[in-house]
N, C-alpha and C positions, 0 to 999 in steps of 0.2 A: 907472684906467689911461687916459691920454690917447692918442688916436689921431691921428696926422698922416698925410696922404696925399700922395704925390708927385703933381705936376700931371699927369704922363703917365698915372699909374694912374687918375686921375679921368676923363681923356679916354677911356682904354681901357674903363673901366666903362660909360660912357654909349654908346659905340660898340657894345659888346657887347649892351646892352639892346636897341638898335635892331635889331641883327643877329638876335638870337633872336626878337624879335617878328615880323620879316619871315619867319622860318622857320615859325613856328606862332603863331597868335593866343594871347596869354596867356603864352607862354614867356618873353618879355622880363621880364614882371612876376615870374614864377616865379624867374628868374635873379636879379633884384634882391633878392627876398625871401630867397633862399638865401645871397646874399652878406651881407646884413644879419644873418641868423641866425649865420653863421660869424664875423662880426666880434664879435657879442655873446658867442659862446663863447670867442673869443680873449681878450676883456676879462675874462671870468670865470675862465678856465683857461689862461693863456698858456703855462705850462710843460708842458702835456699834448700839445703838438704836436711833430712830428719835428724834431730839431735837424739843421740842414744845415751849420752852422759854430758857432763859439763862442757867439754871442748871437743867431744868426739861426735862425728856425724857419719851417716851412711847414705851411699848412692846405689840404688838398685840398677842393674844393667838390663836395659830394655832396648831392643833395636827393631828395625823393620826389614823384612824380606818381602819385596814387592809391596803389597798393601797389608800384609799380615804382620802383626806385632809379635815379636819373639822375646821372651824373657829368659835370659841365661840364668841358671840357678846359683847366682852369687851376687855379691855386692862389694863395692869399694868402701872400706872404712878409713876415715882420715881424721886428722885433727889439725888445727891451725895454732901456730905460736901466738898469733895476735888476732883477736876477734874484731870484726868490723860492725858488731851489733850496737 
């Protein structure tokens, strides 16, 4: 699966890393890692995410810090050119 990113999404991603790092040292890196892990799961299991329209799906960003679940207040919205359903 090829992934293409909107220019605005790239800017928002980098701004978010900076913001989270300012909130707590290491949180920006944690955010970045959680986004990358989510992208990898999307690549492997694109049809396992909530459908929000015909071909559009949403992946909520949830990670772990120690044993505590952390939900970042955003989601990745994606669509596939070809559905495997």
